[in-house]
Every structure is written in structure tokens, then in C-alpha cells.
Phi, psi and omega in degrees: 000330182278348182082013182289337181234072181287160176264140174232157179264125177250138184300329181254326187264354180078205181283129180223150173275138178232163177283125180270191178289124186281359180228161178239128178262342179207157178291160178103183183294143179264154178297141179267128178294156176272162177294158178301139180291152176285158179301121179084358184301322184262007182303311180303319179298315182294308185292316187271312185280312183280316183269345176076020178281147176278166178298324179291324177295317178297320178298317178295318179295322178293315181297326181280349180088005180291327176228158182264000000 
């Protein structure tokens, strides 16, 4: 009832309860955390958006075994 254990959808494990935010800063619904990312799920965002690498650079690094 307090929202301490919200349910999230995980691509492989289905709906699971996770530990939510243990405090409330305002009345109303609290944000629901997302499920843990899958291994490598955020790689394109990290390599291309944050680090500024091109797709060809990422391809070369992957081919050389520097990144998975």
C-alpha cells in the first residue's frame, strides 16, 4: 500500500517486485524504478551518445575485441 515494493516489467523475468524509493518528497505517486538493464543494453548510448564514437569506430573496437 505504501508503494515501497513496486512491480516492474523485465524482458526475461517478467513482472517482478523491486525495492522502491524508501522516502517521499511529495504526496502522490512516486516514480517507479526501471528493471535492471540487460548486459550490453546501454552500450550504444554510452559509446555513441556519451563518448561520441561513430558506428564504424564502435564496429572496429568490437572487431578488435576491445569491447564486447
